[in-house]
N, C-alpha and C positions, 0 to 999 in steps of 0.2 A: 340323186346322190344320197339324200337323207334316207330314202327307203333302203338303198343298198347297205348303208351303214347300220341301220336298225336290223336288217336281215343278218348281216355279218355278226352283230353283237348277240342276236338270239341264237345263232348257230354256235358261237363260241361258248355261250352259257350251257348249251347241251353237251358239248364234247369236252369241255375242260372240267374235269372232276373236282369235287370238293375235296379238301384234305381229308384223309381217312379219320382224323381226330374229330371232325365235325359230327354232331349227332342231331340232325335236323328232322326228327320224328314229327310227323304231322298226324294228329288224331283225325279220324275219318268217320267214325260211326258211333255205335255199332250199325253195320249194314250187312246184308246177306252176301255170302261168298258163293259163286257158282259151284256146281259139282265139278270138281277137278280130278282128272285121271292122269296118271303118269306111271313110270315103271321103276322097280327097285333093281338092285345089282344083279339079281337072277333073272331079270326080264319079266317078273311077275307084275301084273297090273295092280296098282295101289290107288286108292282114292283119298281125298282129303278127309272124307267122313270117317276113314279108319282111325283118325287121330282125334275124333270128337272126345271131349273130356279133358283134353290137354290144351294149354296155351301153346299156340303154334307160331313160330317165327319162320315164315315161308320166304326163303331167299331165292330169287331167280337170277341165275348167273351163267357164265360160259367160260371155258378154259382159255379162250382167246382174249378175254376181257381183263385188261391190266388192273382196273380198280377192283374187280372181283378177286384177283390174286392177292391184293393187299388186304382185303376184308376177310377172306376165308379163315385165316388162323384165329381171328377173334370170334367168329361163329363157332369154331371148333371148341374154343375155351368156354363159350357160353353153354354149349351142349354138355361139356364135361362138368360144369358147375351145377346145372339144373336139370339135365336130361334124366328122365325117370322120376323126377320130383314134381311132376305137373307141367313140364315144359318139353316141347319137342322142336328142335331146329331142323327144318327140312331144307337142305341146300339142294335145290332142284336145277340141275344142269339143263340148259336149252341147246346144248351141242347136238349137231346132227351126226348121224353115223354111230359107230360102235361105242358101247359104254366103256370099253377099255381105255379110251382117251380120258375119261373122267377118273377112272381108277388110277391111271398114271399120274394125273394132276394131284390127286390126294396123296399118293406115295411121295411125289416130289416135294410137296409142302409139309409132309409128315402129319397129315390130317388123320386122326385116329378115332375121334369121338363121333363124327358125323357118318350117317349111313349114305350110301351112294344111291341117288335118284336121278332119273333122266326123263326128259320130255323131248325126244328127238324131232318132233314135228312143230314144237313151239306153241302148241295149243294153249297151254296154261298162260303163257305170256300174253297172248291175244285176249283170252277170257278175262284176265285180270287187268287188262288195259295198261300193261307195263310200257312206259314210254322209252325205256332203255335199260341197260344193265349196269350195275346190279339194281334190282328193285326188291325191296323187302316189305312184305305185308305181315302185320301182326294180327293174329286171329284168336279170339277168346275161346274159352272152353265150350261155349254154346255154338261155335262155328261161325261167329260174326266177325267181320273185319272191324278192328278198332283203330287202326292206323297204318301208315306206311312211310317208308323212307326211300327216297330216290338217291342213288349214288352210294358210295362206300361209307361205312361207319365202323367205329370201334365198339363192337357189341358187348365187350366186357369192360367198358369204361364205367366209371361211377354213375354217370348220367343214365346210360343205357340200363345198367343193372337196377337202378332205382325205379325206372319205368317198368321193367319186366317184373320186379318183385311186387310193385304196387298192383299190377294187373293180375298176378298170380294170387295175391291176397284177396282182391276184389272179386275174382272169379270163384273163390271158395276152393275147398279141397277137391281133389280128384275122386270121383266115385260118387 
């Protein structure tokens, strides 16, 4: 009975999301990030190395993920604030099938600052050992993982912005 209750509690902890306002960023590194390959909106292959020199907020998500839906607008606002100034938010959909589903999701939520990226086979999720969605990995300008956050977050909250700004300053200027 005790084992059954512990198992149920562990399962509940995995499926009951944290409130979107929580910002439970966990420093992890720096540690190497595997070579990651995915596709842009035109079906062109993209690699994480293409973003070297930028601080990258790599968000793994899917259109069917309710916590991802809550989190996406704050990622869009983060990209609007710092995109092009040494930060790139890569919202990488792990949805299977046609990328049109991702485009429709962005249109529905009025996401206008994030580029459309997809990994229809979910390889990046496996390579990054993502235990669930959303999972966000923060990568410094040298391509090293410096932290991650499991579950949804408000990426344009004061706490998140302070962490991102400190990382951008610590990483130096782009170029």
